mmJSON file of the N, C-alpha and C atoms, coordinates in Angstrom:
{"data_MODEL":{"atom_site":{
"group_PDB":["ATOM","ATOM","ATOM","ATOM","ATOM","ATOM","ATOM","ATOM","ATOM","ATOM","ATOM","ATOM","ATOM","ATOM","ATOM","ATOM","ATOM","ATOM","ATOM","ATOM","ATOM","ATOM","ATOM","ATOM","ATOM","ATOM","ATOM","ATOM","ATOM","ATOM","ATOM","ATOM","ATOM","ATOM","ATOM","ATOM","ATOM","ATOM","ATOM","ATOM","ATOM","ATOM","ATOM","ATOM","ATOM","ATOM","ATOM","ATOM","ATOM","ATOM","ATOM","ATOM","ATOM","ATOM","ATOM","ATOM","ATOM","ATOM","ATOM","ATOM","ATOM","ATOM","ATOM","ATOM","ATOM","ATOM","ATOM","ATOM","ATOM","ATOM","ATOM","ATOM","ATOM","ATOM","ATOM","ATOM","ATOM","ATOM","ATOM","ATOM","ATOM","ATOM","ATOM","ATOM","ATOM","ATOM","ATOM","ATOM","ATOM","ATOM","ATOM","ATOM","ATOM","ATOM","ATOM","ATOM","ATOM","ATOM","ATOM","ATOM","ATOM","ATOM","ATOM","ATOM","ATOM","ATOM","ATOM","ATOM","ATOM","ATOM","ATOM","ATOM","ATOM","ATOM","ATOM","ATOM","ATOM","ATOM","ATOM","ATOM","ATOM","ATOM","ATOM","ATOM","ATOM","ATOM","ATOM","ATOM","ATOM","ATOM","ATOM","ATOM","ATOM","ATOM","ATOM","ATOM","ATOM","ATOM","ATOM","ATOM","ATOM","ATOM","ATOM","ATOM","ATOM","ATOM","ATOM","ATOM","ATOM","ATOM","ATOM","ATOM","ATOM","ATOM","ATOM","ATOM","ATOM","ATOM","ATOM","ATOM","ATOM","ATOM","ATOM","ATOM","ATOM","ATOM","ATOM","ATOM","ATOM","ATOM","ATOM","ATOM","ATOM","ATOM","ATOM","ATOM","ATOM","ATOM","ATOM","ATOM","ATOM","ATOM","ATOM","ATOM","ATOM","ATOM","ATOM","ATOM","ATOM","ATOM","ATOM","ATOM"],
"id":[1,2,3,4,5,6,7,8,9,10,11,12,13,14,15,16,17,18,19,20,21,22,23,24,25,26,27,28,29,30,31,32,33,34,35,36,37,38,39,40,41,42,43,44,45,46,47,48,49,50,51,52,53,54,55,56,57,58,59,60,61,62,63,64,65,66,67,68,69,70,71,72,73,74,75,76,77,78,79,80,81,82,83,84,85,86,87,88,89,90,91,92,93,94,95,96,97,98,99,100,101,102,103,104,105,106,107,108,109,110,111,112,113,114,115,116,117,118,119,120,121,122,123,124,125,126,127,128,129,130,131,132,133,134,135,136,137,138,139,140,141,142,143,144,145,146,147,148,149,150,151,152,153,154,155,156,157,158,159,160,161,162,163,164,165,166,167,168,169,170,171,172,173,174,175,176,177,178,179,180,181,182,183,184,185,186,187,188,189,190,191,192],
"type_symbol":["N","C","C","N","C","C","N","C","C","N","C","C","N","C","C","N","C","C","N","C","C","N","C","C","N","C","C","N","C","C","N","C","C","N","C","C","N","C","C","N","C","C","N","C","C","N","C","C","N","C","C","N","C","C","N","C","C","N","C","C","N","C","C","N","C","C","N","C","C","N","C","C","N","C","C","N","C","C","N","C","C","N","C","C","N","C","C","N","C","C","N","C","C","N","C","C","N","C","C","N","C","C","N","C","C","N","C","C","N","C","C","N","C","C","N","C","C","N","C","C","N","C","C","N","C","C","N","C","C","N","C","C","N","C","C","N","C","C","N","C","C","N","C","C","N","C","C","N","C","C","N","C","C","N","C","C","N","C","C","N","C","C","N","C","C","N","C","C","N","C","C","N","C","C","N","C","C","N","C","C","N","C","C","N","C","C","N","C","C","N","C","C"],
"label_atom_id":["N","CA","C","N","CA","C","N","CA","C","N","CA","C","N","CA","C","N","CA","C","N","CA","C","N","CA","C","N","CA","C","N","CA","C","N","CA","C","N","CA","C","N","CA","C","N","CA","C","N","CA","C","N","CA","C","N","CA","C","N","CA","C","N","CA","C","N","CA","C","N","CA","C","N","CA","C","N","CA","C","N","CA","C","N","CA","C","N","CA","C","N","CA","C","N","CA","C","N","CA","C","N","CA","C","N","CA","C","N","CA","C","N","CA","C","N","CA","C","N","CA","C","N","CA","C","N","CA","C","N","CA","C","N","CA","C","N","CA","C","N","CA","C","N","CA","C","N","CA","C","N","CA","C","N","CA","C","N","CA","C","N","CA","C","N","CA","C","N","CA","C","N","CA","C","N","CA","C","N","CA","C","N","CA","C","N","CA","C","N","CA","C","N","CA","C","N","CA","C","N","CA","C","N","CA","C","N","CA","C","N","CA","C","N","CA","C","N","CA","C","N","CA","C"],
"label_alt_id":[null,null,null,null,null,null,null,null,null,null,null,null,null,null,null,null,null,null,null,null,null,null,null,null,null,null,null,null,null,null,null,null,null,null,null,null,null,null,null,null,null,null,null,null,null,null,null,null,null,null,null,null,null,null,null,null,null,null,null,null,null,null,null,null,null,null,null,null,null,null,null,null,null,null,null,null,null,null,null,null,null,null,null,null,null,null,null,null,null,null,null,null,null,null,null,null,null,null,null,null,null,null,null,null,null,null,null,null,null,null,null,null,null,null,null,null,null,null,null,null,null,null,null,null,null,null,null,null,null,null,null,null,null,null,null,null,null,null,null,null,null,null,null,null,null,null,null,null,null,null,null,null,null,null,null,null,null,null,null,null,null,null,null,null,null,null,null,null,null,null,null,null,null,null,null,null,null,null,null,null,null,null,null,null,null,null,null,null,null,null,null,null],
"label_comp_id":["MET","MET","MET","ALA","ALA","ALA","ARG","ARG","ARG","SER","SER","SER","PRO","PRO","PRO","GLY","GLY","GLY","LEU","LEU","LEU","ARG","ARG","ARG","LYS","LYS","LYS","SER","SER","SER","LEU","LEU","LEU","ALA","ALA","ALA","GLU","GLU","GLU","LYS","LYS","LYS","PHE","PHE","PHE","ASP","ASP","ASP","ASP","ASP","ASP","GLU","GLU","GLU","LEU","LEU","LEU","LYS","LYS","LYS","PHE","PHE","PHE","PHE","PHE","PHE","LYS","LYS","LYS","GLY","GLY","GLY","TRP","TRP","TRP","ILE","ILE","ILE","ASP","ASP","ASP","LYS","LYS","LYS","PRO","PRO","PRO","LYS","LYS","LYS","THR","THR","THR","VAL","VAL","VAL","GLY","GLY","GLY","SER","SER","SER","ILE","ILE","ILE","VAL","VAL","VAL","PRO","PRO","PRO","THR","THR","THR","SER","SER","SER","SER","SER","SER","ILE","ILE","ILE","THR","THR","THR","ALA","ALA","ALA","ARG","ARG","ARG","LYS","LYS","LYS","MET","MET","MET","ALA","ALA","ALA","SER","SER","SER","ILE","ILE","ILE","VAL","VAL","VAL","ASN","ASN","ASN","PRO","PRO","PRO","ARG","ARG","ARG","SER","SER","SER","GLY","GLY","GLY","LEU","LEU","LEU","PRO","PRO","PRO","VAL","VAL","VAL","LEU","LEU","LEU","GLU","GLU","GLU","VAL","VAL","VAL","GLY","GLY","GLY","PRO","PRO","PRO","GLY","GLY","GLY"],
"label_asym_id":["A","A","A","A","A","A","A","A","A","A","A","A","A","A","A","A","A","A","A","A","A","A","A","A","A","A","A","A","A","A","A","A","A","A","A","A","A","A","A","A","A","A","A","A","A","A","A","A","A","A","A","A","A","A","A","A","A","A","A","A","A","A","A","A","A","A","A","A","A","A","A","A","A","A","A","A","A","A","A","A","A","A","A","A","A","A","A","A","A","A","A","A","A","A","A","A","A","A","A","A","A","A","A","A","A","A","A","A","A","A","A","A","A","A","A","A","A","A","A","A","A","A","A","A","A","A","A","A","A","A","A","A","A","A","A","A","A","A","A","A","A","A","A","A","A","A","A","A","A","A","A","A","A","A","A","A","A","A","A","A","A","A","A","A","A","A","A","A","A","A","A","A","A","A","A","A","A","A","A","A","A","A","A","A","A","A","A","A","A","A","A","A"],
"label_entity_id":["1","1","1","1","1","1","1","1","1","1","1","1","1","1","1","1","1","1","1","1","1","1","1","1","1","1","1","1","1","1","1","1","1","1","1","1","1","1","1","1","1","1","1","1","1","1","1","1","1","1","1","1","1","1","1","1","1","1","1","1","1","1","1","1","1","1","1","1","1","1","1","1","1","1","1","1","1","1","1","1","1","1","1","1","1","1","1","1","1","1","1","1","1","1","1","1","1","1","1","1","1","1","1","1","1","1","1","1","1","1","1","1","1","1","1","1","1","1","1","1","1","1","1","1","1","1","1","1","1","1","1","1","1","1","1","1","1","1","1","1","1","1","1","1","1","1","1","1","1","1","1","1","1","1","1","1","1","1","1","1","1","1","1","1","1","1","1","1","1","1","1","1","1","1","1","1","1","1","1","1","1","1","1","1","1","1","1","1","1","1","1","1"],
"label_seq_id":[1,1,1,2,2,2,3,3,3,4,4,4,5,5,5,6,6,6,7,7,7,8,8,8,9,9,9,10,10,10,11,11,11,12,12,12,13,13,13,14,14,14,15,15,15,16,16,16,17,17,17,18,18,18,19,19,19,20,20,20,21,21,21,22,22,22,23,23,23,24,24,24,25,25,25,26,26,26,27,27,27,28,28,28,29,29,29,30,30,30,31,31,31,32,32,32,33,33,33,34,34,34,35,35,35,36,36,36,37,37,37,38,38,38,39,39,39,40,40,40,41,41,41,42,42,42,43,43,43,44,44,44,45,45,45,46,46,46,47,47,47,48,48,48,49,49,49,50,50,50,51,51,51,52,52,52,53,53,53,54,54,54,55,55,55,56,56,56,57,57,57,58,58,58,59,59,59,60,60,60,61,61,61,62,62,62,63,63,63,64,64,64],
"pdbx_PDB_ins_code":[null,null,null,null,null,null,null,null,null,null,null,null,null,null,null,null,null,null,null,null,null,null,null,null,null,null,null,null,null,null,null,null,null,null,null,null,null,null,null,null,null,null,null,null,null,null,null,null,null,null,null,null,null,null,null,null,null,null,null,null,null,null,null,null,null,null,null,null,null,null,null,null,null,null,null,null,null,null,null,null,null,null,null,null,null,null,null,null,null,null,null,null,null,null,null,null,null,null,null,null,null,null,null,null,null,null,null,null,null,null,null,null,null,null,null,null,null,null,null,null,null,null,null,null,null,null,null,null,null,null,null,null,null,null,null,null,null,null,null,null,null,null,null,null,null,null,null,null,null,null,null,null,null,null,null,null,null,null,null,null,null,null,null,null,null,null,null,null,null,null,null,null,null,null,null,null,null,null,null,null,null,null,null,null,null,null,null,null,null,null,null,null],
"Cartn_x":[5.467,5.652,6.597,7.66,8.661,8.195,8.44,8.1,9.317,9.063,10.181,10.631,11.938,12.431,11.822,11.55,10.958,9.559,8.775,7.422,7.467,8.341,8.469,8.855,9.791,10.238,9.104,8.371,7.299,6.174,5.875,4.865,5.34,6.617,7.177,7.14,7.456,7.422,5.994,5.034,3.629,3.171,3.513,3.142,3.784,5.052,5.764,5.09,4.708,4.025,2.695,1.931,0.631,0.794,1.834,2.104,2.477,3.293,3.654,2.399,1.521,0.284,-0.54,-0.708,-1.495,-0.874,0.458,1.142,0.902,0.856,0.549,-0.834,-1.778,-3.131,-3.148,-2.396,-2.33,-1.718,-0.621,0.078,-0.752,-1.43,-2.191,-3.534,-4.458,-5.728,-6.562,-6.393,-7.179,-6.631,-5.417,-4.833,-4.862,-5.207,-5.283,-6.745,-7.301,-8.72,-9.076,-8.139,-8.389,-7.459,-7.821,-6.901,-6.199,-6.55,-5.86,-5.524,-4.422,-4.061,-5.026,-5.037,-5.843,-5.351,-6.267,-5.874,-5.202,-4.414,-3.729,-4.739,-5.864,-6.899,-7.49,-7.804,-8.347,-7.317,-6.075,-5.008,-4.841,-4.881,-4.765,-5.942,-7.138,-8.329,-8.221,-7.783,-7.628,-6.547,-5.447,-4.343,-4.672,-5.666,-5.987,-6.496,-6.964,-7.464,-6.356,-5.156,-4.031,-3.469,-3.303,-2.69,-1.215,-0.329,1.091,1.706,1.069,1.601,1.186,0.359,-0.114,0.99,1.991,3.06,2.697,1.489,1.056,1.59,1.866,2.346,1.204,1.573,0.611,1.027,0.086,0.366,-0.233,0.603,0.132,0.18,-0.946,-1.025,-1.321,-0.496,-0.727,0.448,0.287,1.345,2.507,2.359,3.425,3.975],
"Cartn_y":[26.312,25.996,24.804,24.964,23.904,22.917,21.667,20.62,20.331,20.085,19.785,18.343,18.09,16.705,15.765,16.288,15.457,14.986,15.886,15.519,14.474,14.676,13.721,12.347,12.323,11.046,10.372,11.143,10.531,10.02,10.738,10.252,8.985,8.952,7.766,6.566,6.782,5.692,5.186,6.103,5.697,4.889,5.352,4.629,3.246,3.171,1.895,0.933,1.439,0.603,0.081,0.947,0.522,-0.452,-0.26,-1.179,-2.566,-2.612,-3.894,-4.603,-3.836,-4.402,-4.997,-4.234,-4.691,-5.931,-5.954,-7.132,-8.358,-8.154,-9.257,-9.829,-8.947,-9.385,-10.119,-9.614,-10.264,-11.663,-11.763,-13.044,-14.079,-13.646,-14.574,-13.952,-13.858,-13.171,-13.816,-15.098,-15.761,-15.509,-14.955,-14.71,-13.24,-12.357,-10.922,-10.512,-9.994,-9.674,-8.297,-7.605,-6.258,-5.981,-5.006,-4.65,-3.328,-2.676,-1.451,-1.572,-0.974,-1.047,-0.248,-0.564,0.164,1.599,2.543,3.952,4.206,5.266,5.598,5.966,6.541,6.896,5.632,4.655,3.387,2.65,2.65,1.978,2.602,3.934,4.61,4.252,4.194,3.855,2.434,1.5,0.112,0.015,0.736,0.672,1.386,2.261,3.035,2.164,0.958,0.09,-0.741,-0.691,-1.453,-0.706,-1.419,-0.841,-1.214,-0.265,-0.598,-1.02,-0.658,-1.028,-2.429,-3.09,-4.424,-5.474,-5.21,-6.18,-7.317,-7.29,-8.341,-8.073,-9.129,-8.927,-8.481,-7.83,-7.414,-8.084,-8.734,-9.422,-8.634,-8.242,-7.588,-8.625,-8.841,-9.836,-9.117,-9.351,-8.724,-8.925,-8.516,-8.743,-7.773,-6.707,-5.701,-5.287],
"Cartn_z":[-14.949,-13.541,-13.422,-12.679,-12.514,-11.449,-11.707,-10.734,-9.882,-8.615,-7.723,-7.926,-7.8,-7.943,-6.905,-5.713,-4.66,-5.013,-5.609,-6.017,-7.121,-8.075,-9.181,-8.643,-7.672,-7.107,-6.336,-5.541,-4.75,-5.654,-6.738,-7.68,-8.379,-8.738,-9.393,-8.446,-7.166,-6.185,-5.988,-5.917,-5.751,-6.964,-8.156,-9.367,-9.369,-8.967,-8.927,-7.947,-6.777,-5.782,-6.316,-6.963,-7.488,-8.643,-9.441,-10.545,-10.01,-8.952,-8.328,-7.811,-7.19,-6.663,-7.793,-8.871,-10.016,-10.651,-10.751,-11.307,-10.427,-9.117,-8.208,-8.481,-8.79,-9.119,-10.458,-11.436,-12.753,-12.62,-11.855,-11.703,-10.942,-9.88,-9.034,-8.654,-9.607,-9.332,-8.225,-7.992,-6.942,-5.547,-5.456,-4.137,-3.743,-4.668,-4.375,-4.487,-3.405,-3.386,-3.893,-4.489,-4.978,-6.149,-6.984,-8.07,-7.8,-6.69,-6.277,-4.797,-4.371,-2.954,-2.069,-0.805,0.161,0.25,0.324,0.427,1.771,1.83,3.085,4.169,3.794,4.772,5.391,4.561,5.058,5.902,5.452,6.202,7.585,7.669,8.971,9.875,9.291,10.079,10.631,9.799,10.255,11.327,11.151,12.11,13.417,13.398,14.601,15.744,15.444,16.521,17.166,16.602,17.155,18.36,19.453,20.644,20.633,20.296,20.204,21.541,22.649,23.97,24.402,23.597,23.978,23.889,23.05,22.874,21.934,21.406,20.485,19.08,18.337,16.964,16.047,14.967,13.944,12.649,12.001,10.746,9.593,8.66,7.439,6.332,5.682,4.625,3.312,2.322,1.029,0.107,-1.143,-2.119,-2.022,-1.269,-1.309,-0.044],
"occupancy":[1.0,1.0,1.0,1.0,1.0,1.0,1.0,1.0,1.0,1.0,1.0,1.0,1.0,1.0,1.0,1.0,1.0,1.0,1.0,1.0,1.0,1.0,1.0,1.0,1.0,1.0,1.0,1.0,1.0,1.0,1.0,1.0,1.0,1.0,1.0,1.0,1.0,1.0,1.0,1.0,1.0,1.0,1.0,1.0,1.0,1.0,1.0,1.0,1.0,1.0,1.0,1.0,1.0,1.0,1.0,1.0,1.0,1.0,1.0,1.0,1.0,1.0,1.0,1.0,1.0,1.0,1.0,1.0,1.0,1.0,1.0,1.0,1.0,1.0,1.0,1.0,1.0,1.0,1.0,1.0,1.0,1.0,1.0,1.0,1.0,1.0,1.0,1.0,1.0,1.0,1.0,1.0,1.0,1.0,1.0,1.0,1.0,1.0,1.0,1.0,1.0,1.0,1.0,1.0,1.0,1.0,1.0,1.0,1.0,1.0,1.0,1.0,1.0,1.0,1.0,1.0,1.0,1.0,1.0,1.0,1.0,1.0,1.0,1.0,1.0,1.0,1.0,1.0,1.0,1.0,1.0,1.0,1.0,1.0,1.0,1.0,1.0,1.0,1.0,1.0,1.0,1.0,1.0,1.0,1.0,1.0,1.0,1.0,1.0,1.0,1.0,1.0,1.0,1.0,1.0,1.0,1.0,1.0,1.0,1.0,1.0,1.0,1.0,1.0,1.0,1.0,1.0,1.0,1.0,1.0,1.0,1.0,1.0,1.0,1.0,1.0,1.0,1.0,1.0,1.0,1.0,1.0,1.0,1.0,1.0,1.0,1.0,1.0,1.0,1.0,1.0,1.0],
"B_iso_or_equiv":[0.0,0.0,0.0,0.0,0.0,0.0,0.0,0.0,0.0,0.0,0.0,0.0,0.0,0.0,0.0,0.0,0.0,0.0,0.0,0.0,0.0,0.0,0.0,0.0,0.0,0.0,0.0,0.0,0.0,0.0,0.0,0.0,0.0,0.0,0.0,0.0,0.0,0.0,0.0,0.0,0.0,0.0,0.0,0.0,0.0,0.0,0.0,0.0,0.0,0.0,0.0,0.0,0.0,0.0,0.0,0.0,0.0,0.0,0.0,0.0,0.0,0.0,0.0,0.0,0.0,0.0,0.0,0.0,0.0,0.0,0.0,0.0,0.0,0.0,0.0,0.0,0.0,0.0,0.0,0.0,0.0,0.0,0.0,0.0,0.0,0.0,0.0,0.0,0.0,0.0,0.0,0.0,0.0,0.0,0.0,0.0,0.0,0.0,0.0,0.0,0.0,0.0,0.0,0.0,0.0,0.0,0.0,0.0,0.0,0.0,0.0,0.0,0.0,0.0,0.0,0.0,0.0,0.0,0.0,0.0,0.0,0.0,0.0,0.0,0.0,0.0,0.0,0.0,0.0,0.0,0.0,0.0,0.0,0.0,0.0,0.0,0.0,0.0,0.0,0.0,0.0,0.0,0.0,0.0,0.0,0.0,0.0,0.0,0.0,0.0,0.0,0.0,0.0,0.0,0.0,0.0,0.0,0.0,0.0,0.0,0.0,0.0,0.0,0.0,0.0,0.0,0.0,0.0,0.0,0.0,0.0,0.0,0.0,0.0,0.0,0.0,0.0,0.0,0.0,0.0,0.0,0.0,0.0,0.0,0.0,0.0,0.0,0.0,0.0,0.0,0.0,0.0],
"pdbx_formal_charge":[null,null,null,null,null,null,null,null,null,null,null,null,null,null,null,null,null,null,null,null,null,null,null,null,null,null,null,null,null,null,null,null,null,null,null,null,null,null,null,null,null,null,null,null,null,null,null,null,null,null,null,null,null,null,null,null,null,null,null,null,null,null,null,null,null,null,null,null,null,null,null,null,null,null,null,null,null,null,null,null,null,null,null,null,null,null,null,null,null,null,null,null,null,null,null,null,null,null,null,null,null,null,null,null,null,null,null,null,null,null,null,null,null,null,null,null,null,null,null,null,null,null,null,null,null,null,null,null,null,null,null,null,null,null,null,null,null,null,null,null,null,null,null,null,null,null,null,null,null,null,null,null,null,null,null,null,null,null,null,null,null,null,null,null,null,null,null,null,null,null,null,null,null,null,null,null,null,null,null,null,null,null,null,null,null,null,null,null,null,null,null,null],
"auth_seq_id":[1,1,1,2,2,2,3,3,3,4,4,4,5,5,5,6,6,6,7,7,7,8,8,8,9,9,9,10,10,10,11,11,11,12,12,12,13,13,13,14,14,14,15,15,15,16,16,16,17,17,17,18,18,18,19,19,19,20,20,20,21,21,21,22,22,22,23,23,23,24,24,24,25,25,25,26,26,26,27,27,27,28,28,28,29,29,29,30,30,30,31,31,31,32,32,32,33,33,33,34,34,34,35,35,35,36,36,36,37,37,37,38,38,38,39,39,39,40,40,40,41,41,41,42,42,42,43,43,43,44,44,44,45,45,45,46,46,46,47,47,47,48,48,48,49,49,49,50,50,50,51,51,51,52,52,52,53,53,53,54,54,54,55,55,55,56,56,56,57,57,57,58,58,58,59,59,59,60,60,60,61,61,61,62,62,62,63,63,63,64,64,64],
"auth_comp_id":["MET","MET","MET","ALA","ALA","ALA","ARG","ARG","ARG","SER","SER","SER","PRO","PRO","PRO","GLY","GLY","GLY","LEU","LEU","LEU","ARG","ARG","ARG","LYS","LYS","LYS","SER","SER","SER","LEU","LEU","LEU","ALA","ALA","ALA","GLU","GLU","GLU","LYS","LYS","LYS","PHE","PHE","PHE","ASP","ASP","ASP","ASP","ASP","ASP","GLU","GLU","GLU","LEU","LEU","LEU","LYS","LYS","LYS","PHE","PHE","PHE","PHE","PHE","PHE","LYS","LYS","LYS","GLY","GLY","GLY","TRP","TRP","TRP","ILE","ILE","ILE","ASP","ASP","ASP","LYS","LYS","LYS","PRO","PRO","PRO","LYS","LYS","LYS","THR","THR","THR","VAL","VAL","VAL","GLY","GLY","GLY","SER","SER","SER","ILE","ILE","ILE","VAL","VAL","VAL","PRO","PRO","PRO","THR","THR","THR","SER","SER","SER","SER","SER","SER","ILE","ILE","ILE","THR","THR","THR","ALA","ALA","ALA","ARG","ARG","ARG","LYS","LYS","LYS","MET","MET","MET","ALA","ALA","ALA","SER","SER","SER","ILE","ILE","ILE","VAL","VAL","VAL","ASN","ASN","ASN","PRO","PRO","PRO","ARG","ARG","ARG","SER","SER","SER","GLY","GLY","GLY","LEU","LEU","LEU","PRO","PRO","PRO","VAL","VAL","VAL","LEU","LEU","LEU","GLU","GLU","GLU","VAL","VAL","VAL","GLY","GLY","GLY","PRO","PRO","PRO","GLY","GLY","GLY"],
"auth_asym_id":["A","A","A","A","A","A","A","A","A","A","A","A","A","A","A","A","A","A","A","A","A","A","A","A","A","A","A","A","A","A","A","A","A","A","A","A","A","A","A","A","A","A","A","A","A","A","A","A","A","A","A","A","A","A","A","A","A","A","A","A","A","A","A","A","A","A","A","A","A","A","A","A","A","A","A","A","A","A","A","A","A","A","A","A","A","A","A","A","A","A","A","A","A","A","A","A","A","A","A","A","A","A","A","A","A","A","A","A","A","A","A","A","A","A","A","A","A","A","A","A","A","A","A","A","A","A","A","A","A","A","A","A","A","A","A","A","A","A","A","A","A","A","A","A","A","A","A","A","A","A","A","A","A","A","A","A","A","A","A","A","A","A","A","A","A","A","A","A","A","A","A","A","A","A","A","A","A","A","A","A","A","A","A","A","A","A","A","A","A","A","A","A"],
"auth_atom_id":["N","CA","C","N","CA","C","N","CA","C","N","CA","C","N","CA","C","N","CA","C","N","CA","C","N","CA","C","N","CA","C","N","CA","C","N","CA","C","N","CA","C","N","CA","C","N","CA","C","N","CA","C","N","CA","C","N","CA","C","N","CA","C","N","CA","C","N","CA","C","N","CA","C","N","CA","C","N","CA","C","N","CA","C","N","CA","C","N","CA","C","N","CA","C","N","CA","C","N","CA","C","N","CA","C","N","CA","C","N","CA","C","N","CA","C","N","CA","C","N","CA","C","N","CA","C","N","CA","C","N","CA","C","N","CA","C","N","CA","C","N","CA","C","N","CA","C","N","CA","C","N","CA","C","N","CA","C","N","CA","C","N","CA","C","N","CA","C","N","CA","C","N","CA","C","N","CA","C","N","CA","C","N","CA","C","N","CA","C","N","CA","C","N","CA","C","N","CA","C","N","CA","C","N","CA","C","N","CA","C","N","CA","C","N","CA","C","N","CA","C","N","CA","C"],
"pdbx_PDB_model_num":[1,1,1,1,1,1,1,1,1,1,1,1,1,1,1,1,1,1,1,1,1,1,1,1,1,1,1,1,1,1,1,1,1,1,1,1,1,1,1,1,1,1,1,1,1,1,1,1,1,1,1,1,1,1,1,1,1,1,1,1,1,1,1,1,1,1,1,1,1,1,1,1,1,1,1,1,1,1,1,1,1,1,1,1,1,1,1,1,1,1,1,1,1,1,1,1,1,1,1,1,1,1,1,1,1,1,1,1,1,1,1,1,1,1,1,1,1,1,1,1,1,1,1,1,1,1,1,1,1,1,1,1,1,1,1,1,1,1,1,1,1,1,1,1,1,1,1,1,1,1,1,1,1,1,1,1,1,1,1,1,1,1,1,1,1,1,1,1,1,1,1,1,1,1,1,1,1,1,1,1,1,1,1,1,1,1,1,1,1,1,1,1]
}}}
């Protein structure tokens, strides 16, 4: 079964993102409260309470 180049690229990007996150934890373990990034499901749930029409800023805090 042949793998699509797009799938390979997206898997490589995901791995790269998770590796950056883990390196951030290795470099500064006291400043990163997790060793794995938040899942996309959890991120969507947290973002669902934001009202984009409010005009208020949103602050994302994290290593990546």
